[in-house]
N, C-alpha and C positions, 0 to 999 in steps of 0.2 A: 464366427459369432452366429448364433441361432436365434430365431424369433420363437418366443415361447408364449403359448396360450394355456392358462391353467384354470380349470373349472373345479368348483366345490359347491357344497350346499350353502345357500345364502346365510342360514343360521350359524354356519361354521366359519363365516368370513373372517372374523377377528382372530380366531384361533389359527386359521390357515395363514394369515399374514404373519403371526408370531412365529410359526414354524418355518415359513419362507425366509423370514429374517434370520433365523438360526442357521439356515443353509448358507446365507451370505454370498451367493453366486449369481443372483438375478438382478439385472439393472432394470429399474422401473422408471418410467417418465413421470416425475413428480413436479415438473416445473410449472404446471398450470393449476396447481391446487389453490382453491379459494373458499373452501368450506368454513363454517363457523368454528369447527373443531380445529382445523388447521390454523386459522387466525388466532384462536385462543392459545394454542401451543407455541406459535411463533411469538405471540405477545409475552408469554411467560419467559421464553428465552431472552427476548429483548429486555424485559424487566430485570432479569438476573444480571445481564451484562451492564445495564444502567446502574444497578445497585453497586456493583463492584467499582465502576468508574466513580460513583459518588463517594465511596469510602476512600478510594485512593486520592481523589482530589481534596477531600476534607483533611486528610493527614498532611498533604503538601501545604495546604493553606494555613493550617495551624502552625506547622513548623516554620513557614515563611514569616508568620506574624510574631514569632518568638514566644509562642504560648505552649502549653502542655495539654495533651489529651485528657479527657475526664477520667477520674479514678474509677467511678462506677457509672454504668449506663443502663438504659432500659433494654439493651440488647443482650445482656450477659447470659440470660437463661434461655434465649431463643435459638432455634435451629431451623434449617431448611427453609421452606416457604414462609414460615412465620418470621424468620430473621430477614429474609428478602423484603417481605411486605412492610415490616417495621422500619427498615432503612428507607424505603420509598416514601412511607408516610412521614418519617422524620424530615426527609428532604423537602417534602411538600410543606410541612409546618415551617421549616426554615425559610423557604421561598416566600410564604405568606408573611412571615415576620419581617423579612427584608423589604417586601413590597409595602407593608404598613410603615416601616421606618422611613422608606423613601418618600412616601406621601407626607408623613409628619415632618420630615426634614424640609420639604418644599414649603409646607405651611409655616414652619418656624422662620424660614428665611424670608417669607413674604411679609410676616407681621413683626419681625424683629425691629424694623425702624420705628414702629409705633410704641415700643416699650412693652412692658408687661401689662397690656391693656386687659381689663377684666370686663367681659360682656355683661356680667351681672349688674354692674353699676349702670350701664346703658339701659338695661331693662327697668331698673328702679327709677331712673330719670324719666323713662317713657310713661310710667304711671303718673308722674307729676306733669305730664303734658310737654315734656322736652324730648326732642329727638337728637340722638348722637350719631354723627357721621364721621367716618374716616375718609381722608382724601390725601392725594399726593399731587404735586404740581412742580413744574420746573423751578429751580432755585431762584432764577432771575425774575419770576413772575410774582405778582402780588398775592397775598394769601386769599383763600376763599372766604366768602362772607355770606351771612343770612340775616334778614331783618329781625331785630330783637334778640339776636344771638351773638356768639363770639367764636373766634377760631384761635386755637393755640398750636404753635409750632412744637412738634415733639422731637424732631431730629432733622438733620440736613447733612447729606453726604457730598455736597459740593455741586451736584448736578440736579438732585431732586430734594424737595422739602416735603416733610410728612406732617399732616395736621389732624387735629380732632376738632370738629365743629359741633357746638351745642346750641340749638335754636328751638323756638316754639314749634310744636308739631304743625305741619302745613306750611311753614315758612319756606319760600323758594331759596334754594342754595345757588349762590352765584360762584361758579368756578372760573378761574383765570384760563387763558388759552393754554391748552396742553394738560389741564387738570383732569384728574380721574377720581371717581368715587370708588373706594375699596370696601367690599362687603364686610360687615362686622364678623369677627371670628366666632367660632362655636364655643371656644374655651379660652382661658388666659394663656399667654405665651409660656408661663411657667408650667402649666398643666400639660401643654403640648410637648414641651421639652422633657418632662418627666416620662410621658408615654413613649417618646422617642427613645429615651435611654432604656426603658423597659423592653421595647421591641428589639433594640440592638443587643441587649444582654441576652434576651431569649434566643436570638439567632446565633449568638456566639456560643451559648451553652449547648445548643443542638449541634453546632459544628464540632465542638470539643467531644461530644458523645460519638459523633460519626467518625472522628479521627481515631478515637480509642477503639471503635469497632472494626477498624481496618485490619486489625490483627486477626479477625475472624472472617476476612473476605474469602479466604480459601474454602470456607464452608459453603459459600455460594458458588464460587467459580468451579469447585469440584463437581457441581451438578450440571455443568455445561453439556457433557456427553449425554446424560440422561434426558435433558431438555431437548437437545438436538434430535435424539431418537424419538421423542414425542412428536416433534415437528414432522419427521419423516414418516412416522407411523400414521399420523393424521392424514398426510398427503396420500399415503398408500390406501388408506380406507376410502378416500374419495375416488381413487383410481379403480377401486374394486366395483365393477358394475354388476347389478343384479337384474336378472330376467326371470321373474317369478320366484321359484324356489332354488334356482341355480344362480350362482354368482361366478364371474370370471375376471381375470386380470391378465394383461399382456405385458411382456417385457423382453429382455435380451439376456442371453447367457453364453459363456464360452462353450464351444463344442465339447471340450473335455469335461465339462460339468454335467453333461446330460445324464450319465449313469447315476450320479448322486441325486439329481432331481427326479429321475425315474424311480429310484428306490424309495424316495420320500413320497412320491405319488402313490406307489403301491401300498406303502405303510399307512398312509393317512386317507386313502380313498379319494384321491384327486383324479380328475380327468386331465390329460396332458396331450398337447399337440405341439410339435416343433417342426421348423422348416428353415431352409436357407433364406437369406434376405432377398427381397425383390429388388429389381433394378432401380426402382424409384424410391427405395427406402434408404435411410441414413442411420445405420446402427451406430451405437457408441463404439469408440476405439479403445481396445485393450492392448497396451504396449507391454511386451515381454522381451526386453533386450537380454543379451547374455548377462550372466550374474555379475561379471566384472563391470559392466556398464549400466547396471540397473539403477544406481543412484541418480542418473540423469532424469529419470521419470519425475523425481521431486523437483528438479529445475523446471521441467515442463509445467508441472502443477503450479509452481510459484509464479511462472510467467503467464499462466492462464492460457496455454496453447496446447493444441492436440491435433495431430494429423487426421485427415478424414479417414473413414473406414477403409476405403479402397486405395489409400496412399501408402507409400513405403514407410517402414520404421527406420528413421534416420538417427537413432539413438547413438550408435557407435561413432559415425563420423562427427556428429554433433558434439559429443563429449570430448573426443580427441582434439578437434580443432578449437573448440571453446577453451580448452585448457591452454593451448598455445596463444590464443587471442588474449586470454586473461593475463598471462604472464607478460606479453609484450605491451599491453595497454597499461598495466600497473608499472612495468618497466624498472622495478627496483628490487634487488634482493633483500634489502632491509625490511621493506614493507612485507615482502613474502615471508620473511622469518617471523615477523610479528603475527601475521595471520596463521602461520603454521603453529606457533606457540599457542595462539588462541584456540586452534582446532584441537591440539593435544589437551589443553585445559578442559575443553568441552567434552572430550572423550572421558576424561577423568571424573568430571563433575556430574554428568548425566547418568543417573543410576539405572541399571537395567530393571525392567519389570518382569518378574518371573524368569529371570535369567537372560532376557532379551530386551534391548532398547527398542522403543517404538520405531516403526519403519521410517517415518518421516524424519525423526531425529537422527537416526543412523545414516540415512541418505544424505542429509545436509552436512553432517560432520565428515562423511566420506568425500563429498564434493569439495568442501573447504580444505580438507587435507590434500587432495589431489591438486587443486588450483594453486594453493599456496606453495606446495612443493615445486610445481612448475615455475612459479615466480622466483623461487630461490635459485633454481637451476638457471633461469635467465639472468639473474643477478650475477651468478658465477661466470657465465659466458660473456657478459657485457661489463663486468667489474663496476657495478653501481650499487652502493650501499648507503641509503639515505642521502643520495646525491653526491657521495664521496667515492672516489676511485682509490682502492687500496694500492699503495705503491709497489708491493711485491707481486702484484698480479698484472701490472701494466704491460709486461712483455709476453703475456700469453698470446697464442696465435688467434684465438677467438676474439679476445679483447681488441687486438690490433685490427683484425678484419672488420668487426662491427663498428669500431671507432674511426673508420675511414673518414677523413675530414670532408671529402666530396659527397658523402652520404650515398654514394652509388651502391655500395655493398648492402646497406640496409634496405634500399629500394629494391634491389635485386632479390633479397630475401623475401620481402613482402609480396612481390609479384610472383615469386616461385611458390610461396604458400598459397597465394590466391589461385593461380592456374591449376595447382594440384587439387585444391578444394573443388573447383568447378568441374575439372575433368573427371574427378571421382564420380560426380553426379551424372555426367553424360555417359561415361563408360558403364556405370551401374545400370542405367536405363537400357543401354544397348545390350548388355548381357541378359537382362530380364526379357528383352524382345528378340532373343536370338532365333526363335522359331518363326519370326516374321521379317519381311523386308524393311519394316519400320526401324529395325536396328541400324540400317545404313544411315538414317538421319541422325541418330544419336551419336554414332561413331564419327559421322561427319562434323557434328558440332564440336566434338572433342578435338578433332584436327584443327578446326577454325580457332578454337581457344588456344591451342598450342602455337599456331602461327601468330596470333595477336599478342602472345606472350613476348615473342621476339620483337614485334613492332613496338610495343610499349617500352621495352628496355632500350630500344634504339632511340625512341623519342626523348627519353630523359637522359640519354648519354651513357647508360650502363654498357650497351654494346655500340660499337662504332657503326655498324650497319646490320641490316637484316640478312641473315644467311640466305644465299641464293636457293639452296635446296628446300628451304621452308616455303617458298612460293609454290613449288610442286605439291607440297603437303596441302597448302591452302587450296590450290586448284582442284585436286582430287576430292578434298573434303567438301568444298562448295558444290561440286557436281553430285556428290552423294546426298547432300541436303536438298538440292534442287530436284533430284529424282523422286523425292517423297513429299514435296511441298506442292500444294494446290491452292488456287483461288486467291483470296485476300492475303493469306500467309505468304504467298510468293511475292506480292507487291511490297509486303513489309520486310522482306528478307534483308535488303540493304541496311535498314535501320536496326534490325536485330543483330546483324554482323557488327555494326558499329557499337551497339549496346554491349556485345560480348567484350569488346575492348574496354569499354567504360567499366564493366564489372571487374575486370582485372585491375584497372587503375584504382578502383575504390579501396583495394586492400592496402594502399599506401597509407591509409589512416592508421594502421598499426604502428608505423614508424612515426607519423606526425604527432599522434596523441602521446605515445611513449616518450618521444623527445621533449614534448612540451612539459610532461610530468617531471622529467629529469631536470630541465632548465628551471622549473619552479622550485624544485627541491634545492638546487644549487643557489638560487637567489635568496631563499630563506636562510640557508647556511651563511651566505655572505652578509646578509642583514644582521644575523645574530653575532657575528664576530667583528663587525666594523666599529664597535664602540672603542674609543681611545680612552679607556678608563682602567684603573687597577683591577685585577682579576676578581677581587672580593666585591667590587661594586658592580661589575658588569655580569656577574654570574647569574643573578636573578632574571634580568631582562633577556639575557642570552637563552636561558632555559625556556622562558615563556615563549619567545619567538620561535624557537625550534619546535616546541610542543604544538603550538597553534598552527605554525606553518605546515608541518608534516601531517597534522591531523586534517587540515584543509586539503592537502594534496591527496591524502587517502580517500577522502569523500569524493573529490573530483575523479579519482581513479574508479571508484565504484560506479559513479554516473557514466563514465566512459564505457565501462563494461556493459551496463544496461543498454546503452545506446548502440555502441559499435559492435561489440562481440555478438550481441543478440541479432543485430541487423545482418551481419555477414552470414550468419547461419540461417536465419528465417527469411531473408530476402534474396540476396545474391545466390547462395547455394540452393535454396529451396526453389527459386524460379527455374534453375536449370534441372533440378531433380523432379520438378512437377509436384511439389508439396505445397498445398495452399493453407495448411493449418486451420482449416475450417471445420474440423471435427469437434466432437464432444467426448470427453474422457469417460471411460467405463467406470461407473460408480455403483457398486452393488448395494442392494438394500440389505443392510446388516446393522448389528449393534455396534456402537462406538466402543473402542477399547479404552 
């Protein structure tokens, strides 16, 4: 990665950014943008996303209420920004109608016990010197009174009595304990209820219009790339600094992009300076694994992780071991077959654009194909298909070995996978440091892990004892580590050695979670078939239990992958490899496809 400084004439700043965006190979730091133009562009993108959500929610609400979308709407002839603005305005109108209806509903509920009281009558009586008062009091209390007037009970709900009191103006109103005066309404109850019905009808009509307009939500969502480009361009304009008539911008680019950038600089009259990163700088990380393993980059993006610039690219072991972890954690070939079928359906249904599928779509489909195929293979080896063992596969060697009732073989397999995973990290480090004596420490840790592998297997009963020759391996390996360890690290060495054993033990989660998934599937199968009913009566509950049960098990398997498979790669393995995942991914300034 090279640091780039690009100079241009200040008056050519916007055109320079447009040409730089067409190059699509320069990473700009746009994270601190806060200009009004950036805020406006980001607001437009947010509005578009909100408009689409409004339309989708409106259609769901209308369908849930058993209604039909409107046949004609105010949105039929609108496009682009006009359509988006009209949707947002309509939603605001509906929100106002709902708020009005809510207020009117509360008012109607408050005055309903007084009947259809007409405040116009109270105004007419006031002209004759009589004051009308509404009051409520506990049902057990005496009615309110006033000198020269009378009180009439209008209703009683068993706890509260509601009254109207008519008395000469200026007469003191005597309320019983707990009595309260209720202000006169602004209009009759009938008028309030009519306005409430009108507000509800207005809100319902707008909702029906929005539901009908959901068919055109694609006209808004298709503008997401353009709006995102506006946001990025506004941020880039803010990053472009001007010094008099000269403007400049800084960024990062891959070293192999330098010829293309130089050619553009010559063509457009830019000033250009490039250099290697300084020690205190943190360039973005561009990962370019071998083509076969390139889809794992999409997994990194989905998890939001990236190795730091000076850290190793662990894409190859990450994808290989993640596939194994995925298969063992899901633990069932039937689930793998479903996912494999879904992946094939995805390949068929995602249409290529200009002969090629978008990279992110292609990568995820490839990952799902690989992971699901690995799960099917595990199902064949373990003979587990939706929690059922196929009878004609029970005598297979792998099935018998993995099905050992003592579980020793499964734990042995987990520890073997774990120690190989961790030793790959240490041996890799040692090979990278072969020109330095520091390689002794890395190879020493590989030897310690190898010794701890035997110790762990002996602890759980897989091995009867730790081989005597492995103690020599441990001794030599420990000496190699001590020879390169200094200061506080030397004092922490005993804890780190014990931590290496704990790291290997942690891989037993592959067996524990996979076994729990198998038991859960078998329990659901047992629940579905335990009904002592004729087949035609138990068919429906049996199918429902199987569908719901295995769906729940699949969801739990997905969670297990997110927790355990990711952890074993990003924590246990990465701690030994020295990968902190503290980097930021290389994201070039370019137009969205």
